[in-house]
C-alpha positions in Angstrom: 25.1 -4.1 12.0 23.2 -1.1 12.5 25.3 1.4 10.2 24.3 -1.6 7.6 20.8 -2.2 8.2 19.3 -0.2 5.6 21.6 -1.3 2.8 20.7 -5.0 4.1 17.1 -4.6 4.3 17.2 -3.2 0.3 19.3 -5.9 -0.7 16.9 -8.9 1.0 13.9 -6.9 -0.5 15.7 -7.0 -4.0 15.2 -10.7 -3.6 11.5 -11.0 -2.7 8.6 -9.1 -0.9 8.9 -9.6 3.2 7.4 -8.5 6.1 9.5 -7.2 9.1 9.4 -10.6 10.7 10.8 -12.4 8.1 13.2 -9.4 7.4 14.6 -9.9 11.1 14.7 -13.8 10.8 16.7 -13.6 7.7 19.2 -11.3 9.1 19.6 -13.7 12.1 20.5 -16.4 9.7 23.1 -14.0 7.9 25.0 -12.1 10.4 24.1 -14.0 13.9 22.2 -11.7 15.5 18.6 -10.6 15.1 17.5 -6.7 15.1 14.8 -5.9 17.6 11.4 -4.6 16.5 13.1 -1.2 17.8 15.8 -1.4 15.2 14.1 -3.0 12.5 11.1 -0.6 12.0 12.2 2.4 12.2 14.5 1.5 9.3 11.7 0.4 7.3 9.8 3.4 8.0 13.0 5.5 6.9 13.4 3.4 4.1 9.1 4.0 2.9 9.6 7.9 3.7 12.9 8.0 1.5 10.4 6.2 -1.2 12.8 3.2 -1.4 10.4 0.6 -0.5 6.3 0.6 -0.3 4.2 -1.5 2.3 1.4 -3.6 0.9 -0.9 -4.8 3.4 -3.0 -8.0 3.6 -5.1 -8.2 6.9 -2.9 -7.9 9.9 0.6 -8.3 7.6 2.4 -5.9 6.2 4.9 -7.2 3.5 7.5 -4.7 1.8 9.1 -4.6 -1.4 11.8 -2.1 -3.4 10.2 1.1 -5.3 12.0 1.7 -8.5 13.7 4.5 -7.0 15.0 1.8 -4.2 16.4 -0.6 -7.1 18.0 2.3 -8.2 19.7 3.1 -4.6 20.2 -0.3 -4.0 22.3 -0.3 -7.3 24.0 3.1 -6.5 25.0 1.7 -2.8 26.6 -1.8 -4.2 28.6 0.3 -6.6 29.5 2.5 -3.9 30.2 -0.2 -1.6 32.8 -1.7 -4.6 34.6 1.3 -5.0 35.3 1.8 -1.0 36.2 -1.9 -0.2 37.2 -3.7 -3.4 40.7 -3.0 -2.7 40.3 -4.5 1.0 38.6 -7.9 -0.5 
């Protein structure tokens, strides 16, 4: 799951804004395992530093959304994924 985590996070955030906890719970539903905070938050930090996502703080809660760069990055990643794995599926 670790290799695909950034892609999955971008994909989930393309649907709606989510907190780190919500993202972890959604990943657990889809993949059968819940990433630890030590896995998910560094990945979110890296995506934020790359300008792909942004944080919005409301009280103690931080939610994440895609930036325009993140939307383009996700689109490019989907196309790359299809090129690589399209023949396998």
